[in-house]
C-alpha positions as a LaTeX table, in Angstrom:
\begin{tabular}{lrrr}
\hline
Residue & $x$ (\AA) & $y$ (\AA) & $z$ (\AA) \\
\hline
Met1 & 122.72 & 118.09 & 132.31 \\
Arg2 & 121.72 & 120.78 & 134.82 \\
Arg3 & 122.32 & 123.48 & 132.20 \\
Phe4 & 120.13 & 121.60 & 129.70 \\
Ala5 & 117.32 & 121.24 & 132.27 \\
Thr6 & 117.50 & 124.95 & 133.03 \\
Leu7 & 117.31 & 125.79 & 129.32 \\
Leu8 & 114.32 & 123.48 & 128.92 \\
Cys9 & 112.44 & 125.09 & 131.82 \\
Cys10 & 113.05 & 128.56 & 130.39 \\
Val11 & 111.98 & 127.60 & 126.89 \\
Val12 & 108.86 & 125.69 & 127.92 \\
Leu13 & 107.65 & 128.84 & 129.65 \\
Thr14 & 108.04 & 130.80 & 126.41 \\
Ala15 & 105.17 & 130.73 & 123.94 \\
Cys16 & 105.95 & 128.77 & 120.79 \\
Gly17 & 105.42 & 131.03 & 117.77 \\
Ser18 & 105.79 & 134.27 & 119.77 \\
Ser19 & 108.79 & 136.18 & 121.06 \\
Glu20 & 106.90 & 136.79 & 124.32 \\
Pro21 & 105.75 & 134.46 & 127.11 \\
Pro22 & 102.29 & 132.85 & 126.79 \\
Val23 & 99.67 & 135.58 & 127.03 \\
Leu24 & 96.23 & 134.79 & 128.40 \\
Ala25 & 95.14 & 138.42 & 128.55 \\
Ser26 & 94.52 & 140.45 & 125.43 \\
Ser27 & 97.47 & 142.50 & 124.16 \\
Pro28 & 96.70 & 146.10 & 123.16 \\
Ala29 & 99.99 & 146.30 & 121.25 \\
Ala30 & 98.83 & 143.70 & 118.73 \\
Pro31 & 95.04 & 143.80 & 118.32 \\
Leu32 & 93.62 & 140.78 & 116.55 \\
Ser33 & 90.22 & 140.53 & 114.94 \\
Pro34 & 87.96 & 137.47 & 114.95 \\
Ala35 & 88.05 & 135.07 & 112.04 \\
Glu36 & 86.97 & 136.69 & 108.79 \\
Pro37 & 84.87 & 135.01 & 106.08 \\
Ala38 & 86.76 & 133.14 & 103.42 \\
Pro39 & 87.74 & 135.25 & 100.40 \\
Ala40 & 85.07 & 135.20 & 97.70 \\
Gly41 & 87.61 & 134.20 & 95.07 \\
Asp42 & 88.69 & 131.09 & 96.97 \\
Ser43 & 85.60 & 129.00 & 96.35 \\
Gly44 & 87.07 & 125.86 & 97.90 \\
Leu45 & 87.48 & 127.50 & 101.31 \\
Thr46 & 84.49 & 127.64 & 103.65 \\
Ala47 & 84.20 & 129.15 & 107.12 \\
His48 & 82.58 & 127.24 & 109.99 \\
Arg49 & 81.91 & 127.50 & 113.72 \\
Phe50 & 82.32 & 124.57 & 116.09 \\
Glu51 & 80.14 & 124.73 & 119.18 \\
Ser52 & 79.69 & 122.17 & 121.91 \\
Glu53 & 78.43 & 122.03 & 125.47 \\
Ser54 & 81.56 & 120.18 & 126.58 \\
Cys55 & 84.30 & 121.98 & 124.58 \\
Pro56 & 85.25 & 125.61 & 123.89 \\
Ala57 & 83.74 & 127.02 & 120.69 \\
Arg58 & 86.17 & 127.72 & 117.86 \\
Asp59 & 86.05 & 129.02 & 114.29 \\
Tyr60 & 87.63 & 126.94 & 111.55 \\
Tyr61 & 88.01 & 126.75 & 107.80 \\
Val62 & 87.81 & 123.76 & 105.47 \\
Tyr63 & 89.43 & 123.64 & 102.04 \\
Thr64 & 87.82 & 121.27 & 99.54 \\
Pro65 & 89.44 & 121.00 & 96.11 \\
Ala66 & 87.20 & 121.37 & 93.09 \\
Thr67 & 88.07 & 117.89 & 91.82 \\
Val68 & 88.46 & 114.97 & 94.20 \\
Pro69 & 88.76 & 111.25 & 93.49 \\
Ala70 & 85.80 & 109.00 & 94.19 \\
Gly71 & 85.63 & 107.33 & 97.58 \\
Pro72 & 86.82 & 108.34 & 101.04 \\
Arg73 & 89.66 & 110.86 & 101.05 \\
Pro74 & 92.34 & 111.88 & 103.57 \\
Leu75 & 91.94 & 114.81 & 105.96 \\
Val76 & 94.78 & 116.97 & 107.28 \\
Val77 & 94.11 & 119.22 & 110.29 \\
Tyr78 & 96.60 & 122.11 & 110.39 \\
Leu79 & 97.23 & 124.18 & 113.54 \\
His80 & 98.67 & 127.69 & 113.12 \\
Gly81 & 101.26 & 129.37 & 115.34 \\
Cys82 & 101.04 & 132.33 & 117.73 \\
Thr83 & 99.95 & 135.77 & 116.46 \\
Gln84 & 98.54 & 134.13 & 113.33 \\
Thr85 & 94.98 & 133.86 & 112.15 \\
Ala86 & 93.95 & 130.73 & 110.31 \\
Gln87 & 93.76 & 132.77 & 107.10 \\
Gln88 & 97.36 & 133.95 & 107.45 \\
Ala89 & 98.47 & 130.38 & 107.91 \\
Ile90 & 96.42 & 129.24 & 104.92 \\
Asp91 & 98.02 & 131.83 & 102.67 \\
Gly92 & 101.55 & 130.94 & 103.75 \\
Val93 & 101.76 & 127.15 & 104.01 \\
Arg94 & 100.42 & 126.15 & 100.58 \\
Trp95 & 98.42 & 123.19 & 101.89 \\
Asn96 & 95.54 & 124.17 & 99.61 \\
Glu97 & 97.78 & 123.85 & 96.55 \\
Leu98 & 98.74 & 120.35 & 97.66 \\
Ala99 & 95.08 & 119.55 & 98.33 \\
Asp100 & 94.23 & 120.46 & 94.73 \\
Arg101 & 96.92 & 118.10 & 93.49 \\
Glu102 & 96.23 & 115.20 & 95.87 \\
Gly103 & 92.45 & 115.50 & 96.28 \\
Ile104 & 92.53 & 115.78 & 100.07 \\
Leu105 & 90.63 & 117.99 & 102.51 \\
Val106 & 92.40 & 120.39 & 104.86 \\
Ala107 & 90.85 & 121.83 & 108.04 \\
Tyr108 & 92.25 & 124.91 & 109.78 \\
Pro109 & 91.06 & 125.45 & 113.38 \\
Glu110 & 91.60 & 128.99 & 114.69 \\
Gln111 & 92.53 & 129.93 & 118.22 \\
Ala112 & 90.27 & 132.52 & 119.83 \\
Val113 & 91.41 & 135.89 & 121.12 \\
Phe114 & 91.40 & 136.00 & 124.91 \\
Ser115 & 88.03 & 136.71 & 126.48 \\
Asn116 & 86.77 & 136.77 & 130.06 \\
Ser117 & 83.03 & 136.65 & 130.26 \\
Gly118 & 83.12 & 136.43 & 134.03 \\
Ala119 & 82.02 & 132.81 & 133.96 \\
Glu120 & 85.16 & 131.46 & 132.32 \\
Ile121 & 88.44 & 132.48 & 130.74 \\
Asp122 & 89.01 & 131.38 & 127.16 \\
Gly123 & 91.44 & 131.89 & 124.30 \\
Asn124 & 94.83 & 133.57 & 124.24 \\
Gly125 & 95.83 & 137.20 & 123.71 \\
Ser126 & 98.49 & 136.21 & 121.17 \\
Arg127 & 96.39 & 133.47 & 119.55 \\
Cys128 & 98.76 & 130.80 & 120.89 \\
Trp129 & 97.20 & 127.39 & 121.35 \\
Asn130 & 97.32 & 126.87 & 125.11 \\
Trp131 & 99.31 & 123.64 & 124.85 \\
Phe132 & 101.11 & 124.49 & 128.12 \\
Leu133 & 97.92 & 124.48 & 130.22 \\
Pro134 & 96.57 & 121.26 & 131.80 \\
Leu135 & 93.23 & 121.73 & 130.01 \\
Gly136 & 95.07 & 121.58 & 126.67 \\
Gln137 & 96.87 & 118.40 & 127.70 \\
Thr138 & 93.82 & 116.40 & 128.78 \\
Arg139 & 91.29 & 114.46 & 126.77 \\
Asp140 & 87.76 & 115.89 & 126.61 \\
Ser141 & 88.79 & 119.25 & 128.02 \\
Gly142 & 89.93 & 122.63 & 126.76 \\
Glu143 & 91.28 & 123.18 & 123.28 \\
Ala144 & 92.25 & 119.55 & 122.78 \\
Cys145 & 88.54 & 118.77 & 123.01 \\
Ala146 & 87.70 & 121.57 & 120.55 \\
Ile147 & 90.27 & 120.47 & 117.95 \\
Ala148 & 89.12 & 116.85 & 118.20 \\
Gly149 & 85.51 & 118.06 & 117.89 \\
Ile150 & 86.34 & 120.04 & 114.75 \\
Thr151 & 88.09 & 116.99 & 113.31 \\
Arg152 & 85.05 & 114.80 & 113.92 \\
Glu153 & 82.69 & 117.45 & 112.59 \\
Val154 & 84.61 & 117.66 & 109.31 \\
Met155 & 84.70 & 113.86 & 109.09 \\
Ala156 & 80.94 & 113.63 & 109.61 \\
Ala157 & 80.20 & 116.26 & 106.94 \\
Asn158 & 82.50 & 114.77 & 104.29 \\
Asp159 & 83.51 & 111.41 & 102.88 \\
Ile160 & 86.69 & 111.02 & 104.94 \\
Asp161 & 88.74 & 107.86 & 105.34 \\
Pro162 & 88.97 & 107.42 & 109.15 \\
Gln163 & 92.31 & 105.64 & 108.72 \\
Arg164 & 93.83 & 108.67 & 106.96 \\
Val165 & 93.15 & 111.57 & 109.31 \\
Tyr166 & 96.25 & 113.53 & 110.30 \\
Val167 & 97.19 & 116.55 & 112.38 \\
Ala168 & 100.15 & 118.89 & 111.93 \\
Gly169 & 101.09 & 122.31 & 113.21 \\
Ile170 & 103.87 & 124.83 & 113.64 \\
Ser171 & 105.28 & 126.28 & 116.84 \\
Ala172 & 102.43 & 126.48 & 119.39 \\
Gly173 & 100.47 & 124.46 & 116.83 \\
Gly174 & 103.31 & 121.92 & 116.73 \\
Ala175 & 103.28 & 121.57 & 120.50 \\
Met176 & 99.49 & 121.22 & 120.39 \\
Thr177 & 99.92 & 118.53 & 117.73 \\
Ser178 & 101.89 & 116.44 & 120.22 \\
Asn179 & 99.11 & 116.98 & 122.76 \\
Met180 & 96.53 & 115.79 & 120.24 \\
Gly181 & 98.49 & 112.63 & 119.50 \\
Ala182 & 98.66 & 111.82 & 123.21 \\
Thr183 & 95.05 & 112.65 & 124.07 \\
Tyr184 & 93.29 & 111.39 & 120.92 \\
Pro185 & 95.55 & 108.64 & 119.51 \\
Glu186 & 92.64 & 106.76 & 117.96 \\
Leu187 & 91.60 & 109.80 & 115.92 \\
Tyr188 & 94.87 & 110.61 & 114.11 \\
Ala189 & 96.94 & 108.23 & 112.02 \\
Ala190 & 100.16 & 110.28 & 112.25 \\
Leu191 & 101.51 & 113.61 & 113.51 \\
Gly192 & 103.58 & 116.43 & 111.98 \\
Val193 & 105.38 & 118.44 & 114.69 \\
Ile194 & 106.92 & 121.53 & 113.05 \\
Ala195 & 109.12 & 123.79 & 115.20 \\
Gly196 & 107.20 & 122.46 & 118.18 \\
Thr197 & 107.92 & 120.16 & 121.08 \\
Ser198 & 106.81 & 117.08 & 122.98 \\
Tyr199 & 103.61 & 116.38 & 124.85 \\
Thr200 & 103.47 & 118.92 & 127.73 \\
Gly201 & 106.81 & 120.32 & 126.52 \\
Ala202 & 108.79 & 118.31 & 129.06 \\
Asp203 & 108.04 & 114.61 & 128.49 \\
Leu204 & 111.64 & 113.41 & 128.12 \\
Thr205 & 110.87 & 109.69 & 128.36 \\
Gly206 & 107.47 & 109.41 & 126.64 \\
Gln207 & 105.85 & 108.11 & 129.81 \\
Leu208 & 103.46 & 111.06 & 130.20 \\
Ala209 & 102.13 & 110.74 & 126.66 \\
Tyr210 & 101.73 & 106.99 & 127.11 \\
Gln211 & 99.74 & 107.59 & 130.28 \\
Ala212 & 97.59 & 110.19 & 128.51 \\
Met213 & 96.79 & 107.68 & 125.77 \\
Gly214 & 95.41 & 105.30 & 128.39 \\
Ala215 & 93.40 & 102.38 & 127.06 \\
Arg216 & 93.55 & 103.92 & 123.57 \\
Ala217 & 97.35 & 103.66 & 123.40 \\
Arg218 & 98.53 & 102.77 & 119.91 \\
Arg219 & 101.55 & 103.01 & 117.65 \\
Met220 & 101.92 & 106.66 & 116.57 \\
Pro221 & 104.05 & 107.61 & 113.53 \\
Val222 & 105.53 & 111.09 & 113.90 \\
Leu223 & 107.45 & 113.50 & 111.70 \\
Val224 & 109.49 & 116.09 & 113.61 \\
Phe225 & 110.68 & 119.06 & 111.51 \\
His226 & 112.90 & 121.67 & 113.18 \\
Gly227 & 115.33 & 124.42 & 112.25 \\
Val228 & 118.70 & 123.92 & 113.89 \\
Thr229 & 119.12 & 127.70 & 114.14 \\
Asp230 & 115.63 & 128.40 & 115.50 \\
Thr231 & 116.20 & 131.04 & 118.18 \\
Leu232 & 112.65 & 130.95 & 119.60 \\
Asp233 & 111.66 & 127.30 & 119.82 \\
Val234 & 115.25 & 126.23 & 120.09 \\
Phe235 & 116.47 & 122.99 & 118.53 \\
Pro236 & 116.53 & 120.98 & 121.80 \\
Leu237 & 112.73 & 121.20 & 121.82 \\
Gly238 & 112.58 & 119.34 & 118.51 \\
Phe239 & 115.05 & 116.80 & 119.85 \\
Ile240 & 112.84 & 116.32 & 122.92 \\
Ala241 & 109.79 & 115.78 & 120.68 \\
Ala242 & 111.60 & 113.05 & 118.75 \\
Arg243 & 112.82 & 111.35 & 121.92 \\
Gln244 & 109.41 & 111.54 & 123.53 \\
Trp245 & 107.60 & 109.89 & 120.65 \\
Leu246 & 110.23 & 107.18 & 120.35 \\
Gly247 & 109.83 & 106.53 & 124.07 \\
Thr248 & 106.04 & 106.55 & 123.89 \\
Asn249 & 106.05 & 104.08 & 121.01 \\
Asp250 & 108.51 & 101.91 & 122.94 \\
Leu251 & 106.02 & 101.75 & 125.81 \\
Val252 & 103.04 & 101.19 & 123.50 \\
Asp253 & 104.35 & 98.00 & 121.88 \\
Asp254 & 104.80 & 95.93 & 125.05 \\
Gly255 & 104.19 & 98.21 & 128.03 \\
Glu256 & 107.87 & 98.45 & 128.96 \\
Ala257 & 110.63 & 100.98 & 128.35 \\
Asn258 & 113.02 & 98.36 & 127.04 \\
Gln259 & 114.10 & 99.85 & 123.68 \\
Ser260 & 111.99 & 97.33 & 121.78 \\
Val261 & 111.58 & 100.39 & 119.56 \\
Pro262 & 115.18 & 101.36 & 118.72 \\
Gln263 & 116.21 & 104.76 & 120.02 \\
Thr264 & 118.89 & 105.21 & 117.35 \\
Pro265 & 118.19 & 105.95 & 113.68 \\
Ala266 & 118.25 & 103.09 & 111.22 \\
Thr267 & 119.55 & 105.43 & 108.51 \\
Thr268 & 120.65 & 109.05 & 108.27 \\
Glu269 & 120.65 & 111.17 & 105.13 \\
Ser270 & 122.40 & 114.52 & 104.72 \\
Phe271 & 121.93 & 117.00 & 101.89 \\
Ala272 & 123.98 & 120.06 & 101.01 \\
Ala273 & 122.27 & 123.36 & 100.22 \\
Asp274 & 120.57 & 123.33 & 96.80 \\
Glu275 & 121.56 & 119.69 & 96.19 \\
Asn276 & 119.19 & 117.98 & 93.70 \\
Pro277 & 116.79 & 120.93 & 93.90 \\
Gly278 & 114.03 & 120.26 & 91.36 \\
Gly279 & 111.24 & 122.72 & 90.66 \\
Glu280 & 111.49 & 126.48 & 90.41 \\
Pro281 & 114.03 & 128.39 & 92.55 \\
Arg282 & 112.59 & 130.16 & 95.57 \\
Gly283 & 115.65 & 131.95 & 96.96 \\
Gly284 & 116.55 & 135.60 & 97.36 \\
Asp285 & 113.96 & 136.61 & 99.96 \\
Leu286 & 115.35 & 137.83 & 103.30 \\
Cys287 & 111.96 & 137.73 & 105.06 \\
Val288 & 112.10 & 141.27 & 106.40 \\
Arg289 & 108.32 & 141.80 & 106.51 \\
Asn290 & 105.15 & 140.33 & 107.95 \\
Asn291 & 106.57 & 139.18 & 111.29 \\
Asn292 & 108.92 & 136.72 & 109.66 \\
Phe293 & 112.09 & 135.74 & 111.43 \\
Pro294 & 115.24 & 136.30 & 109.33 \\
Cys295 & 115.79 & 134.07 & 106.32 \\
Pro296 & 119.60 & 133.81 & 106.10 \\
Gly297 & 119.47 & 131.61 & 103.01 \\
Gly298 & 118.62 & 134.64 & 100.90 \\
Ala299 & 121.78 & 136.44 & 102.03 \\
Leu300 & 123.85 & 133.31 & 101.43 \\
Gly301 & 122.59 & 133.01 & 97.87 \\
Tyr302 & 120.68 & 129.73 & 98.28 \\
Gln303 & 118.08 & 129.26 & 95.57 \\
Tyr304 & 116.30 & 126.04 & 96.51 \\
His305 & 116.86 & 124.71 & 100.02 \\
Tyr306 & 118.99 & 124.85 & 103.15 \\
Pro307 & 121.36 & 122.04 & 104.10 \\
Tyr308 & 119.45 & 119.41 & 106.05 \\
Thr309 & 119.74 & 116.02 & 107.69 \\
Val310 & 117.01 & 113.39 & 108.07 \\
Glu311 & 117.14 & 110.63 & 110.67 \\
His312 & 114.85 & 107.67 & 109.92 \\
Tyr313 & 113.71 & 105.55 & 112.88 \\
Leu314 & 112.01 & 102.14 & 112.71 \\
Asp315 & 109.65 & 100.36 & 115.06 \\
Gly316 & 110.31 & 96.98 & 116.64 \\
Glu317 & 109.12 & 95.21 & 113.50 \\
Gly318 & 111.48 & 97.15 & 111.26 \\
Glu319 & 108.76 & 99.38 & 109.83 \\
Pro320 & 109.20 & 103.17 & 109.35 \\
Leu321 & 107.99 & 105.01 & 112.45 \\
Leu322 & 109.57 & 108.44 & 112.95 \\
Asp323 & 111.49 & 110.89 & 110.78 \\
Phe324 & 113.48 & 113.73 & 112.35 \\
Trp325 & 114.25 & 116.56 & 109.88 \\
Gln326 & 117.01 & 118.92 & 111.02 \\
Val327 & 117.38 & 121.99 & 108.80 \\
Gln328 & 120.60 & 124.00 & 109.15 \\
Gly329 & 120.05 & 127.74 & 108.72 \\
Leu330 & 116.28 & 127.67 & 109.12 \\
Thr331 & 115.03 & 130.03 & 111.82 \\
His332 & 111.53 & 130.10 & 113.33 \\
Asn333 & 109.74 & 130.03 & 109.97 \\
Tyr334 & 107.74 & 127.56 & 107.86 \\
Ala335 & 110.14 & 126.37 & 105.15 \\
Gly336 & 109.09 & 126.30 & 101.51 \\
Gly337 & 105.96 & 128.43 & 101.84 \\
Asp338 & 104.81 & 131.83 & 100.59 \\
Pro339 & 106.87 & 134.54 & 102.38 \\
Arg340 & 104.25 & 137.20 & 101.70 \\
Asp341 & 102.53 & 135.86 & 104.79 \\
Thr342 & 103.74 & 135.47 & 108.35 \\
Phe343 & 106.57 & 133.26 & 109.62 \\
Val344 & 107.43 & 131.72 & 106.25 \\
Asp345 & 110.80 & 131.17 & 104.55 \\
Pro346 & 110.56 & 130.47 & 100.80 \\
Leu347 & 113.58 & 128.16 & 100.85 \\
Gly348 & 113.05 & 124.47 & 101.31 \\
Pro349 & 112.97 & 121.72 & 102.13 \\
Asp350 & 109.27 & 122.16 & 101.37 \\
Thr351 & 107.60 & 121.50 & 104.73 \\
Thr352 & 104.15 & 120.83 & 103.28 \\
Glu353 & 105.48 & 118.31 & 100.77 \\
Val354 & 107.65 & 116.62 & 103.41 \\
Val355 & 104.78 & 116.29 & 105.88 \\
Trp356 & 102.34 & 115.05 & 103.26 \\
Gln357 & 104.72 & 112.39 & 101.94 \\
Phe358 & 105.15 & 111.11 & 105.48 \\
Phe359 & 101.41 & 111.14 & 106.14 \\
Asn360 & 100.65 & 109.44 & 102.85 \\
Ala361 & 103.03 & 106.60 & 103.79 \\
His362 & 101.37 & 106.09 & 107.21 \\
Pro363 & 97.69 & 105.19 & 107.09 \\
Gly364 & 96.18 & 104.16 & 110.40 \\
Arg365 & 96.23 & 100.60 & 111.70 \\
Asn366 & 93.13 & 100.79 & 113.89 \\
\hline
\end{tabular}
């Protein structure tokens, strides 16, 4: 147990999505430019600027498909990882392709490069969301406030169903997703934590997230998606995220940590590599460019997906609550995306499809 606690402390102090510790000062070795305008050929993507007297200002993009069904539509807020711009994330994760098919909107907040105006310090030199700072873990402060403000701004400007607003992210964005679920539970119907971790990175019981929810505490469906062979945000962090959200939901339903929400999976499914693939093969890419971590599936000859296991957890009423996807062979990459961009492995399971299917099955109950 002591060895596990030591590992946790070391990992929490390492920036999710970066091979270096969290950087608050700018890094001359990896200069990053501010957000660029959306490409002219991508007419559904528009660039915006969120500004507020009470929250940090942030750039963001919104993708609106050309054809959308009548009536309120879902909104997915996607949070990129360290060293990424929003545009790099957009190009790699294929959420816009899913938006075209499903008629949803997708918003992409972008972390700011570190700046020190003398009055305040803002942003991060590696574009990591500062999920590890108290300001990013507290309602109405720091980047949590900015992301919630962007979400509300997109909702106000579009016909969005308030019961179908979701947030997902990878790595530092995945950790920030947990923070958003704890600090703004009334705003998001469900969470997608991809290669991330729990609220604060060290909430083993779920008590801290429950306290952060306060009077707004509510049942929170969560999908946790993690590579078992992730060498940066190691697999125990995904395990901690799953345990935290089970514990938080256990506290939410009756105020007591009494396992009224079962802490063991109701069912477990396991799939061999390339089993029941469907679609076009995506294998063969070793991910040796664009800051990707290795993609061992290409060397092993996989064509569709890695082996993976899914644990399905239910709430106290027997309703689906949390899915924990454990992908053997996946490193610190977004599975099933476009490997021409950063931190993406073309092999599945298709993260975007997995997250959307979970979101689509969990509208809000507010």
